[in-house]
C-alpha positions as CSV (number, residue, x, y, z in Angstrom):
1,X,349.2,292.4,309.4
2,X,345.5,292.6,308.6
3,X,344.6,294.3,311.9
4,X,347.7,296.8,311.7
5,X,346.3,297.9,308.2
6,X,343.0,298.5,309.3
7,X,344.0,300.4,312.6
8,X,346.4,302.3,310.4
9,X,344.1,303.3,307.9
10,X,341.4,304.4,310.6
11,X,344.0,306.3,312.8
12,X,345.1,308.1,309.6
13,X,341.8,309.0,308.8
14,X,340.6,310.5,312.0
15,X,344.1,312.2,312.8
16,X,343.9,313.9,309.3
17,X,340.3,315.1,309.7
18,X,340.7,316.3,313.2
19,X,343.2,318.9,312.6
20,X,341.5,322.7,312.7
21,X,341.5,323.8,309.3
22,X,342.9,327.5,308.8
23,X,340.0,330.1,308.4
24,X,340.9,330.6,304.8
25,X,340.7,326.9,303.7
26,X,337.5,325.5,303.0
27,X,337.5,321.5,303.8
28,X,335.0,318.8,303.7
29,X,334.9,315.1,305.1
30,X,332.2,312.8,303.7
31,X,331.3,309.3,304.7
32,X,329.9,307.1,301.8
33,X,328.5,303.3,301.8
34,X,328.5,301.3,298.3
35,X,327.0,298.2,297.6
36,X,326.9,296.0,294.3
37,X,327.7,293.0,292.2
38,X,331.5,291.7,291.7
39,X,332.2,290.2,288.2
40,X,335.6,287.7,288.6
41,X,337.9,287.8,285.5
42,X,340.6,285.5,284.1
43,X,341.8,282.6,286.2
44,X,339.3,284.0,289.1
45,X,336.3,283.3,287.0
46,X,337.5,279.5,286.3
47,X,336.5,278.8,290.0
48,X,334.0,281.6,291.0
49,X,330.8,282.7,290.1
50,X,329.3,286.4,290.4
51,X,329.6,287.7,293.7
52,X,328.6,290.8,295.8
53,X,330.3,293.5,298.1
54,X,329.8,296.4,300.0
55,X,332.1,299.1,301.4
56,X,332.3,301.8,303.8
57,X,334.5,305.1,302.8
58,X,335.8,308.2,304.1
59,X,336.5,310.9,301.6
60,X,338.5,314.4,302.2
61,X,338.9,317.4,299.8
62,X,339.7,321.2,300.3
63,X,339.7,324.4,298.2
64,X,343.7,323.7,297.5
65,X,343.3,320.5,295.6
66,X,339.4,320.4,294.2
67,X,338.2,318.8,292.3
68,X,340.2,315.9,293.5
69,X,338.9,313.8,296.7
70,X,341.2,311.7,298.7
71,X,339.7,308.4,300.0
72,X,340.0,305.5,302.1
73,X,337.6,302.4,302.1
74,X,337.2,298.9,303.7
75,X,334.5,296.3,302.2
76,X,333.5,292.8,302.4
77,X,332.9,290.7,299.1
78,X,331.8,287.3,298.7
79,X,331.9,285.1,295.8
80,X,330.3,281.7,295.3
81,X,331.6,278.7,293.4
82,X,330.8,278.2,289.7
83,X,328.8,275.3,288.8
84,X,331.0,274.3,286.0
85,X,334.0,274.3,288.5
86,X,331.8,271.7,290.7
87,X,331.0,269.5,287.4
88,X,334.7,269.4,286.5
89,X,336.3,268.7,289.8
90,X,336.1,267.0,293.3
91,X,334.4,270.1,294.8
92,X,331.3,270.0,296.6
93,X,331.6,273.7,297.9
94,X,334.3,276.6,296.8
95,X,333.8,280.0,298.4
96,X,335.7,283.0,298.5
97,X,335.6,285.9,301.3
98,X,337.4,289.0,300.7
99,X,338.1,292.2,302.7
100,X,339.7,294.6,300.5
101,X,341.0,298.0,301.8
102,X,341.8,300.8,298.9
103,X,343.5,304.4,299.4
104,X,343.2,306.5,296.5
105,X,342.3,309.6,294.8
106,X,339.2,310.5,292.9
107,X,338.8,313.2,290.2
108,X,335.5,315.0,289.4
109,X,335.2,316.5,286.0
110,X,333.1,319.4,284.9
111,X,329.2,318.6,285.0
112,X,327.6,317.2,281.7
113,X,324.4,318.4,283.3
114,X,323.5,321.2,285.8
115,X,320.3,322.1,285.2
116,X,317.6,319.8,286.9
117,X,320.0,317.3,288.3
118,X,323.9,317.6,288.6
119,X,325.6,314.9,286.6
120,X,329.2,314.9,287.1
121,X,331.9,312.2,285.5
122,X,334.3,310.9,287.8
123,X,337.6,308.7,287.7
124,X,339.3,307.2,290.6
125,X,342.7,305.3,291.1
126,X,343.8,303.5,294.2
127,X,346.4,301.2,295.8
128,X,344.7,298.1,297.2
129,X,345.3,295.5,299.9
130,X,343.1,292.5,300.3
131,X,342.9,289.6,302.9
132,X,340.8,286.7,301.5
133,X,339.8,283.3,302.8
134,X,338.8,280.4,300.4
135,X,336.8,277.2,301.7
136,X,337.9,274.3,300.1
137,X,335.0,271.5,300.6
138,X,335.1,268.1,298.4
139,X,332.7,265.2,297.4
140,X,332.4,262.6,300.0
141,X,333.9,260.0,297.6
142,X,337.1,262.1,296.5
143,X,339.3,261.0,299.6
144,X,340.4,264.4,300.1
145,X,340.1,266.5,303.4
146,X,338.3,269.9,303.6
147,X,340.4,273.0,304.5
148,X,340.3,276.8,304.6
149,X,343.1,278.7,302.7
150,X,344.0,282.5,303.9
151,X,346.4,284.6,302.1
152,X,346.7,288.6,301.6
153,X,347.7,290.1,298.2
154,X,348.5,294.0,297.1
155,X,347.2,295.5,294.0
156,X,345.7,298.3,292.3
157,X,342.3,299.7,290.9
158,X,341.0,302.1,288.7
159,X,337.5,303.2,288.0
160,X,335.0,305.4,286.0
161,X,331.4,306.4,286.9
162,X,328.8,309.4,287.3
163,X,328.1,311.2,290.3
164,X,325.1,313.3,291.5
165,X,327.6,313.9,294.6
166,X,325.5,312.4,297.0
167,X,324.7,309.5,294.9
168,X,327.3,307.8,292.4
169,X,327.5,304.9,290.3
170,X,331.0,303.5,289.5
171,X,332.6,300.8,287.7
172,X,336.1,299.7,288.7
173,X,338.8,297.0,287.6
174,X,340.8,295.9,290.5
175,X,343.9,293.9,289.8
176,X,345.4,291.3,292.4
177,X,347.7,288.4,291.0
178,X,345.2,285.5,290.2
179,X,342.2,287.8,291.3
180,X,340.9,290.2,289.2
181,X,337.4,291.5,288.9
182,X,335.1,294.1,287.9
183,X,333.0,295.8,290.6
184,X,329.8,297.9,290.2
185,X,329.1,300.1,293.0
186,X,325.9,302.2,293.8
187,X,327.3,304.5,296.4
188,X,325.4,307.0,298.9
189,X,327.4,310.0,300.3
190,X,326.7,311.9,303.6
191,X,328.7,315.0,304.6
192,X,330.3,314.6,307.9
193,X,332.1,317.9,308.2
194,X,332.0,320.9,306.0
195,X,334.1,324.1,306.8
196,X,334.2,327.3,304.3
């Protein structure tokens, strides 16, 4: 299922952007790289500490629906176990690795500043899928066997931020059942294709 979704997103993105645009239509395809901390919330924060993540994104827009950009991204996130969790349980090590995939839209508002530097407020919403692997290791005297648990979840996310277009700072809330977190990303954007 995980491989199917990844292949579907990549094939959809490549096919969508490979079509020759009409001469009167301005279009752009952009590649972005983001990295930053991940702050677990709710039940997720009881067992995990602050993690980190990075992602790669393709986005697309044209003059028919500017200032909206459509995007798809895939990333990797890792969360170590919380020290308080180790002290209160039989765990000696607990870590969570996730591969999130998001498909959504981003809206660019009118610029706050246009003089020296372009500063644009943005919001984004996306549907999300994540494949997660949890490593469960226990203290030697606990009598419990170590194991890995793997599962997939669907969710949603929404974020706000500021953009200088080629560089952005975004804070987003991600909701998955029992796995909510807030991400903070510094994102660098590179134009792949622009037609106007």
